[in-house]
VEXZAMI-459856 format. One line per field, with one value per atom (N, C-alpha, C): atom name; x, y, z. Coordinates in nm, 2 decimals. Layout:
N
atom: CA ...
xx: X ...
yy: Y ...
zz: Z ...
***
This chain:
235
atom: N CA C N CA C N CA C N CA C N CA C N CA C N CA C N CA C N CA C N CA C N CA C N CA C N CA C N CA C N CA C N CA C N CA C N CA C N CA C N CA C N CA C N CA C N CA C N CA C N CA C N CA C N CA C N CA C N CA C N CA C N CA C N CA C N CA C N CA C N CA C N CA C N CA C N CA C N CA C N CA C N CA C N CA C N CA C N CA C N CA C N CA C N CA C N CA C N CA C N CA C N CA C N CA C N CA C N CA C N CA C N CA C N CA C N CA C N CA C N CA C N CA C N CA C N CA C N CA C N CA C N CA C N CA C N CA C N CA C N CA C N CA C N CA C N CA C N CA C N CA C N CA C N CA C N CA C N CA C N CA C N CA C N CA C N CA C N CA C N CA C N CA C N CA C N CA C N CA C N CA C N CA C N CA C N CA C N CA C N CA C N CA C N CA C N CA C N CA C N CA C N CA C N CA C N CA C N CA C N CA C N CA C N CA C N CA C N CA C N CA C N CA C N CA C N CA C N CA C N CA C N CA C N CA C N CA C N CA C N CA C N CA C N CA C N CA C N CA C N CA C N CA C N CA C N CA C N CA C N CA C N CA C N CA C N CA C N CA C N CA C N CA C N CA C N CA C N CA C N CA C N CA C N CA C N CA C N CA C N CA C N CA C N CA C N CA C N CA C N CA C N CA C N CA C N CA C N CA C N CA C N CA C N CA C N CA C N CA C N CA C N CA C N CA C N CA C N CA C N CA C N CA C N CA C N CA C N CA C N CA C N CA C N CA C N CA C N CA C N CA C N CA C N CA C N CA C N CA C N CA C N CA C N CA C N CA C N CA C N CA C N CA C N CA C N CA C N CA C N CA C N CA C N CA C N CA C N CA C N CA C N CA C N CA C N CA C N CA C N CA C N CA C N CA C N CA C N CA C N CA C N CA C N CA C N CA C N CA C N CA C N CA C N CA C N CA C N CA C N CA C N CA C N CA C N CA C N CA C N CA C N CA C N CA C N CA C N CA C N CA C N CA C N CA C N CA C N CA C N CA C N CA C N CA C N CA C N CA C N CA C
xx: 0.10 0.00 0.09 0.10 0.18 0.13 0.20 0.15 0.24 0.19 0.26 0.19 0.25 0.19 0.16 0.04 -0.01 -0.06 -0.06 -0.13 -0.23 -0.33 -0.43 -0.40 -0.35 -0.30 -0.39 -0.42 -0.50 -0.41 -0.39 -0.29 -0.31 -0.42 -0.45 -0.39 -0.40 -0.35 -0.23 -0.21 -0.10 -0.14 -0.27 -0.31 -0.32 -0.31 -0.32 -0.38 -0.42 -0.48 -0.38 -0.33 -0.23 -0.29 -0.25 -0.30 -0.21 -0.25 -0.17 -0.26 -0.20 -0.29 -0.20 -0.27 -0.20 -0.22 -0.31 -0.34 -0.36 -0.26 -0.28 -0.37 -0.36 -0.46 -0.61 -0.63 -0.78 -0.81 -0.72 -0.75 -0.78 -0.71 -0.74 -0.88 -0.91 -1.04 -1.14 -1.13 -1.23 -1.25 -1.13 -1.13 -1.21 -1.17 -1.23 -1.38 -1.42 -1.55 -1.64 -1.59 -1.65 -1.67 -1.56 -1.56 -1.66 -1.67 -1.76 -1.90 -1.93 -2.07 -2.10 -2.00 -2.02 -2.03 -1.98 -1.98 -1.85 -1.75 -1.63 -1.63 -1.55 -1.57 -1.49 -1.40 -1.33 -1.40 -1.47 -1.54 -1.46 -1.34 -1.25 -1.22 -1.18 -1.14 -1.27 -1.38 -1.49 -1.54 -1.53 -1.57 -1.47 -1.35 -1.25 -1.28 -1.31 -1.34 -1.46 -1.56 -1.68 -1.65 -1.56 -1.52 -1.44 -1.33 -1.23 -1.26 -1.34 -1.36 -1.26 -1.30 -1.21 -1.07 -1.08 -0.94 -0.84 -0.87 -0.77 -0.71 -0.74 -0.68 -0.60 -0.49 -0.40 -0.37 -0.36 -0.33 -0.18 -0.09 0.05 0.10 0.18 0.25 0.37 0.39 0.50 0.60 0.55 0.65 0.60 0.68 0.64 0.70 0.63 0.68 0.68 0.77 0.77 0.67 0.66 0.56 0.58 0.70 0.74 0.73 0.71 0.71 0.58 0.59 0.46 0.40 0.29 0.22 0.16 0.09 0.02 0.13 0.23 0.34 0.39 0.41 0.47 0.36 0.23 0.13 0.13 0.15 0.15 0.24 0.36 0.47 0.44 0.36 0.32 0.20 0.13 0.01 0.05 0.14 0.19 0.27 0.33 0.40 0.32 0.20 0.13 -0.02 -0.08 -0.22 -0.23 -0.32 -0.34 -0.28 -0.20 -0.14 -0.24 -0.23 -0.33 -0.34 -0.22 -0.21 -0.26 -0.30 -0.34 -0.49 -0.54 -0.69 -0.73 -0.62 -0.66 -0.71 -0.80 -0.85 -0.79 -0.80 -0.75 -0.60 -0.55 -0.42 -0.35 -0.44 -0.40 -0.45 -0.35 -0.40 -0.47 -0.44 -0.51 -0.66 -0.68 -0.82 -0.84 -0.86 -0.86 -0.97 -1.08 -1.19 -1.20 -1.08 -1.08 -1.09 -1.18 -1.19 -1.29 -1.35 -1.44 -1.57 -1.59 -1.71 -1.76 -1.89 -1.94 -1.92 -1.87 -1.85 -1.75 -1.66 -1.55 -1.60 -1.72 -1.79 -1.83 -1.81 -1.84 -2.00 -2.07 -2.21 -2.27 -2.20 -2.26 -2.36 -2.47 -2.59 -2.67 -2.63 -2.70 -2.78 -2.90 -2.98 -2.96 -2.94 -2.94 -3.06 -3.07 -3.19 -3.23 -3.36 -3.41 -3.33 -3.28 -3.22 -3.07 -3.01 -2.88 -2.90 -3.00 -3.02 -3.05 -3.13 -3.16 -3.02 -2.95 -2.82 -2.73 -2.73 -2.64 -2.70 -2.83 -2.89 -2.87 -2.79 -2.76 -2.85 -2.96 -3.05 -3.11 -3.08 -3.15 -3.07 -2.96 -2.90 -2.77 -2.73 -2.61 -2.53 -2.39 -2.30 -2.32 -2.31 -2.32 -2.18 -2.19 -2.06 -1.96 -1.99 -1.89 -1.83 -1.90 -1.86 -1.77 -1.81 -1.74 -1.60 -1.59 -1.46 -1.37 -1.43 -1.36 -1.30 -1.38 -1.33 -1.21 -1.23 -1.13 -1.00 -1.01 -0.89 -0.82 -0.90 -0.85 -0.78 -0.82 -0.76 -0.65 -0.65 -0.55 -0.40 -0.34 -0.19 -0.16 -0.26 -0.24 -0.18 -0.06 -0.01 -0.07 -0.09 -0.13 -0.02 -0.04 0.07 0.12 0.25 0.32 0.25 0.21 0.14 0.00 -0.07 -0.19 -0.17 -0.07 -0.03 0.01 0.09 0.13 0.01 -0.09 -0.21 -0.29 -0.31 -0.38 -0.31 -0.18 -0.10 -0.11 -0.10 -0.10 -0.26 -0.36 -0.50 -0.53 -0.46 -0.49 -0.39 -0.29 -0.20 -0.23 -0.18 -0.19 -0.34 -0.37 -0.51 -0.61 -0.56 -0.65 -0.70 -0.64 -0.69 -0.80 -0.91 -1.02 -0.99 -0.89 -0.86 -0.75 -0.72 -0.61 -0.67 -0.58 -0.62 -0.74 -0.78 -0.89 -0.84 -0.91 -0.87 -0.96 -0.90 -0.96 -1.05 -1.16 -1.25 -1.19 -1.21 -1.17 -1.28 -1.28 -1.39 -1.38 -1.26 -1.24 -1.17 -1.15 -1.09 -1.17 -1.11 -1.19 -1.27 -1.38 -1.47 -1.45 -1.41 -1.40 -1.51 -1.56 -1.67 -1.62 -1.68 -1.64 -1.70 -1.62 -1.67 -1.67 -1.78 -1.80 -1.76 -1.68 -1.64 -1.68 -1.74 -1.78 -1.72 -1.62 -1.54 -1.63 -1.57 -1.63 -1.70 -1.64 -1.69 -1.79 -1.84 -1.94 -1.88 -1.76 -1.69 -1.69 -1.73 -1.75 -1.63 -1.58 -1.48 -1.50 -1.49 -1.52 -1.39 -1.38 -1.26 -1.30 -1.22 -1.26 -1.28 -1.20 -1.20 -1.17 -1.19 -1.15 -0.99 -0.92 -0.78 -0.73 -0.79 -0.74 -0.78 -0.90 -0.93 -0.82 -0.79 -0.70 -0.57 -0.52 -0.39 -0.39 -0.50 -0.50 -0.52 -0.61 -0.63 -0.55 -0.47 -0.39 -0.48 -0.59 -0.67 -0.67 -0.68 -0.67 -0.80 -0.79 -0.92 -1.03 -1.00 -1.12 -1.19 -1.12 -1.18 -1.28 -1.24 -1.32 -1.44 -1.41 -1.51 -1.63 -1.59 -1.69 -1.78 -1.71 -1.79 -1.88 -1.84 -1.92 -2.04 -2.01 -2.11 -2.22 -2.18 -2.27 -2.34 -2.28 -2.33 -2.34 -2.26 -2.25 -2.12 -2.10 -1.98 -1.89 -1.75 -1.66 -1.67 -1.66 -1.67 -1.55 -1.43 -1.30 -1.19 -1.07 -0.96 -0.95 -0.85 -0.82 -0.93 -1.01 -1.13 -1.26 -1.26 -1.39 -1.48 -1.60 -1.71 -1.71 -1.62 -1.61 -1.71 -1.78 -1.87 -1.84 -1.86 -1.82 -1.94 -1.95 -2.07 -2.03 -2.08 -2.05 -2.14 -2.08 -2.16 -2.23 -2.36 -2.44 -2.40 -2.39 -2.35 -2.45
yy: -0.12 0.00 0.12 0.20 0.31 0.43 0.51 0.63 0.74 0.87 0.98 1.09 1.17 1.29 1.26 1.30 1.29 1.41 1.41 1.52 1.46 1.54 1.51 1.61 1.58 1.68 1.69 1.81 1.83 1.85 1.75 1.74 1.85 1.91 2.01 2.14 2.19 2.31 2.30 2.18 2.15 2.20 2.23 2.28 2.13 2.16 2.03 2.05 1.95 1.93 1.84 1.89 1.81 1.77 1.65 1.60 1.49 1.43 1.32 1.22 1.08 0.97 0.86 0.79 0.67 0.56 0.57 0.45 0.53 0.54 0.62 0.56 0.43 0.36 0.39 0.38 0.40 0.54 0.64 0.78 0.82 0.76 0.78 0.74 0.62 0.57 0.65 0.70 0.80 0.93 0.99 1.12 1.11 1.00 0.98 0.94 0.87 0.84 0.96 1.04 1.17 1.27 1.27 1.35 1.31 1.18 1.12 1.14 1.15 1.17 1.31 1.40 1.54 1.58 1.51 1.53 1.57 1.60 1.64 1.77 1.77 1.89 2.01 1.98 2.10 2.14 2.26 2.30 2.34 2.38 2.42 2.29 2.18 2.06 1.99 2.00 1.94 2.02 2.15 2.23 2.19 2.18 2.15 2.01 1.91 1.78 1.78 1.86 1.87 1.93 2.02 2.10 2.02 1.95 1.88 1.74 1.67 1.53 1.45 1.33 1.24 1.21 1.21 1.17 1.27 1.40 1.51 1.49 1.40 1.41 1.27 1.28 1.17 1.19 1.07 1.08 1.04 1.12 1.09 1.10 1.00 1.00 1.08 1.19 1.28 1.26 1.20 1.17 1.06 0.95 0.84 0.86 0.83 0.86 0.72 0.71 0.59 0.60 0.49 0.48 0.59 0.63 0.71 0.86 0.89 1.03 1.10 1.23 1.30 1.34 1.27 1.28 1.42 1.47 1.60 1.72 1.71 1.82 1.82 1.70 1.70 1.76 1.74 1.80 1.94 1.99 2.13 2.21 2.15 2.21 2.24 2.14 2.15 2.27 2.26 2.35 2.49 2.51 2.65 2.71 2.62 2.66 2.69 2.61 2.63 2.68 2.67 2.72 2.87 2.92 3.05 3.09 2.99 3.01 2.98 3.03 3.02 2.86 2.80 2.66 2.56 2.60 2.50 2.51 2.39 2.37 2.38 2.36 2.35 2.48 2.47 2.59 2.60 2.50 2.48 2.49 2.57 2.58 2.51 2.42 2.35 2.21 2.11 1.97 1.92 1.97 1.93 1.98 2.10 2.16 2.21 2.11 2.15 2.25 2.24 2.34 2.46 2.49 2.61 2.73 2.82 2.95 2.92 2.81 2.78 2.84 2.96 3.03 3.10 3.13 3.20 3.12 3.18 3.11 3.01 3.02 2.91 2.78 2.77 2.65 2.57 2.43 2.36 2.34 2.37 2.37 2.50 2.61 2.74 2.74 2.80 2.81 2.69 2.57 2.44 2.40 2.36 2.30 2.16 2.11 1.97 1.90 1.79 1.71 1.63 1.61 1.53 1.41 1.34 1.22 1.25 1.37 1.39 1.44 1.51 1.56 1.43 1.34 1.21 1.14 1.13 1.05 1.11 1.25 1.31 1.31 1.27 1.26 1.13 1.13 1.01 0.98 1.07 1.05 0.91 0.84 0.69 0.59 0.62 0.53 0.48 0.36 0.31 0.24 0.24 0.16 0.01 -0.06 -0.20 -0.26 -0.38 -0.44 -0.45 -0.48 -0.48 -0.34 -0.23 -0.10 -0.06 -0.09 -0.06 -0.13 -0.25 -0.32 -0.26 -0.22 -0.16 -0.02 0.05 0.18 0.16 0.05 0.02 -0.01 -0.10 -0.14 -0.03 0.06 0.18 0.28 0.29 0.38 0.33 0.19 0.11 0.15 0.21 0.22 0.35 0.42 0.55 0.66 0.70 0.81 0.95 1.04 1.17 1.25 1.31 1.39 1.50 1.52 1.62 1.75 1.79 1.92 1.93 1.82 1.82 1.83 1.76 1.78 1.91 1.98 2.11 2.22 2.19 2.28 2.27 2.14 2.11 2.18 2.17 2.22 2.38 2.44 2.58 2.63 2.55 2.60 2.59 2.50 2.49 2.56 2.63 2.70 2.84 2.91 3.05 3.09 3.20 3.25 3.15 3.05 2.94 2.86 2.86 2.77 2.83 2.75 2.80 2.86 2.81 2.87 2.98 3.03 3.13 3.25 3.30 3.43 3.41 3.28 3.27 3.19 3.20 3.12 3.00 2.89 2.77 2.75 2.70 2.68 2.56 2.58 2.47 2.39 2.27 2.18 2.08 2.11 2.03 1.90 1.82 1.69 1.60 1.51 1.41 1.32 1.28 1.20 1.05 0.97 0.83 0.74 0.65 0.58 0.42 0.36 0.22 0.13 0.02 -0.07 -0.21 -0.28 -0.42 -0.51 -0.61 -0.70 -0.84 -0.91 -1.04 -1.13 -1.22 -1.30 -1.42 -1.50 -1.60 -1.71 -1.72 -1.81 -1.77 -1.63 -1.58 -1.51 -1.50 -1.45 -1.30 -1.21 -1.07 -1.00 -0.90 -0.82 -0.66 -0.59 -0.45 -0.36 -0.28 -0.19 -0.04 0.03 0.18 0.26 0.23 0.31 0.23 0.29 0.22 0.21 0.31 0.31 0.19 0.17 0.05 -0.08 -0.09 -0.21 -0.23 -0.14 -0.16 -0.20 -0.14 -0.17 -0.32 -0.36 -0.50 -0.61 -0.58 -0.67 -0.66 -0.55 -0.54 -0.52 -0.45 -0.43 -0.29 -0.27 -0.14 -0.06 0.08 0.16 0.13 0.11 0.08 -0.04 -0.15 -0.27 -0.25 -0.17 -0.15 -0.06 0.05 0.14 0.07 -0.01 -0.08 -0.17 -0.24 -0.34 -0.26 -0.15 -0.07 0.00 0.03 0.11 0.00 -0.11 -0.22 -0.30 -0.31 -0.39 -0.53 -0.58 -0.72 -0.78 -0.91 -0.97 -0.96 -0.96 -0.96 -1.09 -1.08 -1.20 -1.25 -1.19 -1.25 -1.19 -1.26 -1.21 -1.29 -1.27 -1.34 -1.33 -1.21 -1.19 -1.22 -1.31 -1.36 -1.41 -1.35 -1.39 -1.30 -1.21 -1.13 -1.00 -0.95 -0.84 -0.73 -0.61 -0.48 -0.39 -0.34 -0.24 -0.15 -0.02 0.08 0.05 0.08 0.06 0.19 0.18 0.31 0.36 0.50 0.56 0.56
zz: 0.00 0.00 0.00 -0.12 -0.12 -0.07 -0.01 0.06 0.01 0.00 -0.04 -0.10 -0.19 -0.25 -0.40 -0.45 -0.58 -0.64 -0.78 -0.84 -0.94 -0.96 -1.07 -1.17 -1.29 -1.39 -1.50 -1.54 -1.67 -1.79 -1.86 -1.97 -2.07 -2.07 -2.18 -2.14 -2.02 -1.98 -1.86 -1.82 -1.71 -1.58 -1.56 -1.43 -1.35 -1.21 -1.13 -1.00 -0.93 -0.80 -0.73 -0.60 -0.52 -0.40 -0.35 -0.23 -0.18 -0.06 0.00 0.04 0.05 0.07 0.15 0.24 0.29 0.21 0.11 0.01 -0.12 -0.20 -0.32 -0.42 -0.43 -0.53 -0.48 -0.36 -0.32 -0.33 -0.30 -0.31 -0.46 -0.55 -0.70 -0.73 -0.69 -0.72 -0.66 -0.54 -0.48 -0.56 -0.59 -0.66 -0.79 -0.87 -1.01 -0.99 -0.90 -0.87 -0.85 -0.76 -0.73 -0.84 -0.92 -1.04 -1.15 -1.17 -1.27 -1.22 -1.10 -1.04 -1.02 -1.05 -1.03 -0.88 -0.79 -0.65 -0.58 -0.67 -0.60 -0.52 -0.41 -0.32 -0.37 -0.46 -0.52 -0.66 -0.64 -0.76 -0.88 -0.87 -0.97 -1.06 -0.98 -1.05 -1.12 -1.05 -1.10 -1.22 -1.23 -1.35 -1.46 -1.44 -1.54 -1.59 -1.51 -1.54 -1.65 -1.62 -1.70 -1.84 -1.83 -1.96 -2.04 -1.99 -2.07 -2.09 -1.99 -2.00 -1.93 -1.89 -1.81 -1.88 -2.01 -2.09 -2.06 -2.02 -2.01 -1.88 -1.79 -1.66 -1.63 -1.56 -1.52 -1.37 -1.30 -1.17 -1.16 -1.09 -1.10 -0.95 -0.90 -0.78 -0.79 -0.71 -0.73 -0.61 -0.50 -0.39 -0.31 -0.31 -0.21 -0.08 0.03 0.16 0.25 0.34 0.42 0.54 0.61 0.70 0.82 0.84 0.95 0.91 0.79 0.74 0.77 0.80 0.84 0.70 0.68 0.54 0.52 0.63 0.62 0.61 0.69 0.68 0.53 0.47 0.34 0.24 0.26 0.17 0.19 0.32 0.35 0.27 0.26 0.18 0.04 -0.02 -0.16 -0.17 -0.07 -0.07 -0.06 0.04 0.06 -0.06 -0.14 -0.26 -0.37 -0.38 -0.51 -0.50 -0.38 -0.38 -0.40 -0.47 -0.51 -0.64 -0.71 -0.84 -0.95 -1.07 -1.17 -1.21 -1.20 -1.25 -1.14 -1.03 -0.91 -0.88 -0.89 -0.87 -0.72 -0.62 -0.48 -0.43 -0.33 -0.26 -0.13 -0.05 0.10 0.09 0.21 0.22 0.33 0.40 0.51 0.51 0.49 0.48 0.60 0.73 0.84 0.84 0.79 0.78 0.64 0.54 0.40 0.37 0.44 0.41 0.49 0.56 0.64 0.55 0.58 0.51 0.39 0.37 0.25 0.28 0.28 0.30 0.17 0.16 0.04 -0.09 -0.19 -0.32 -0.32 -0.23 -0.22 -0.19 -0.12 -0.08 -0.20 -0.20 -0.32 -0.32 -0.21 -0.21 -0.23 -0.27 -0.28 -0.39 -0.35 -0.45 -0.46 -0.40 -0.41 -0.30 -0.32 -0.20 -0.19 -0.07 -0.05 -0.08 -0.14 -0.16 -0.03 -0.01 0.10 0.13 0.03 0.04 0.10 0.06 0.11 0.26 0.30 0.43 0.52 0.47 0.54 0.57 0.47 0.48 0.58 0.61 0.70 0.85 0.86 0.99 1.06 1.16 1.23 1.36 1.37 1.48 1.49 1.58 1.60 1.52 1.45 1.37 1.45 1.43 1.49 1.39 1.42 1.33 1.35 1.25 1.26 1.32 1.36 1.43 1.33 1.20 1.09 1.07 1.07 1.05 1.16 1.28 1.40 1.38 1.35 1.33 1.22 1.12 1.00 1.06 1.13 1.19 1.29 1.37 1.47 1.40 1.30 1.23 1.16 1.10 1.02 1.12 1.24 1.34 1.42 1.42 1.51 1.46 1.56 1.54 1.46 1.42 1.33 1.42 1.41 1.50 1.45 1.55 1.53 1.46 1.34 1.28 1.37 1.35 1.43 1.42 1.29 1.27 1.34 1.36 1.43 1.58 1.63 1.77 1.80 1.72 1.74 1.74 1.65 1.65 1.78 1.82 1.95 2.07 2.07 2.17 2.18 2.06 2.04 2.09 2.05 2.07 2.22 2.29 2.44 2.53 2.48 2.56 2.56 2.67 2.69 2.69 2.61 2.62 2.57 2.49 2.44 2.54 2.65 2.77 2.84 2.87 2.93 3.06 3.13 3.28 3.26 3.15 3.14 3.21 3.30 3.38 3.48 3.51 3.61 3.72 3.83 3.95 3.95 3.96 3.96 4.09 4.08 4.21 4.29 4.42 4.52 4.54 4.48 4.50 4.63 4.70 4.83 4.79 4.89 4.87 4.79 4.71 4.64 4.73 4.68 4.77 4.71 4.81 4.79 4.82 4.74 4.77 4.79 4.89 4.91 4.81 4.78 4.68 4.74 4.70 4.74 4.62 4.65 4.55 4.58 4.49 4.50 4.40 4.46 4.36 4.30 4.21 4.15 4.24 4.37 4.46 4.54 4.52 4.61 4.74 4.76 4.87 4.85 4.95 4.94 5.03 4.96 5.02 5.00 5.11 5.11 5.10 5.00 4.99 5.00 5.07 5.10 4.99 4.87 4.76 4.64 4.51 4.40 4.39 4.44 4.44 4.52 4.64 4.73 4.66 4.59 4.51 4.41 4.32 4.22 4.27 4.38 4.43 4.48 4.55 4.60 4.50 4.39 4.29 4.16 4.15 4.03 3.90 3.91 3.79 3.74 3.61 3.56 3.57 3.57 3.59 3.49 3.35 3.27 3.30 3.35 3.39 3.51 3.61 3.72 3.69 3.61 3.56 3.49 3.39 3.32 3.41 3.49 3.58 3.67 3.72 3.82 3.73 3.62 3.54 3.49 3.44 3.39 3.51 3.62 3.74 3.71 3.60 3.57 3.59 3.62 3.65 3.53 3.54 3.43 3.35 3.22 3.14 3.09 3.12 3.07 3.15 3.15 3.22 3.36 3.43 3.55 3.66 3.64 3.74 3.67 3.59 3.52 3.63 3.62 3.72 3.84 3.86 3.97 3.93 4.05 4.03 4.13 4.08 4.17 4.17 4.29 4.31 4.43 4.41 4.52 4.64 4.75 4.88 4.91 4.93 4.95 5.09 5.09 5.21 5.31
***
């Protein structure tokens, strides 16, 4: 699975659209599918496709990058050099937020009303991901590092005046309140712990395990404490 920087080049006038992808083959398929159906989010590229036809465009890999390379940082170097020039179809100048500043006529949906079908497709009220979809999402996100440029933006946004508590005095909520926890092992033996911290230290369990068990009220279904149940002791 090749990853890197690509261009979609109009061979008639040499104008191009530049982007990055973790899977270049899949990204090409997506771009061309959206262009063929008139649904591409870049209105300049879509208009050129309609004017010159599919045969006028080629997908070219201009820079292959290793798994450790910062893909979005590499794309940003291309965007900063070419966006705004007559030969570049790109509108967004930031790979992390490609639609930043897309207001008014820059928006690909400018002047177009969404159909009832499109509005319904975007409404997730009452809908849930299937087990298969959840698994695909989990596998797609597993092991994916947050790009350095994204981490830097998050850090900058939460530092200094961007922090909610900047220049404010934090309220004193007093000491933390600990609640006793009753633990029933697989044999039915019950032990009382004064707090979750004491329970974790005694049994060697991780916070998510205890929190899930307390929230669900059901015994654990796997692991060394399979069959054990946890509940708060009412004060």
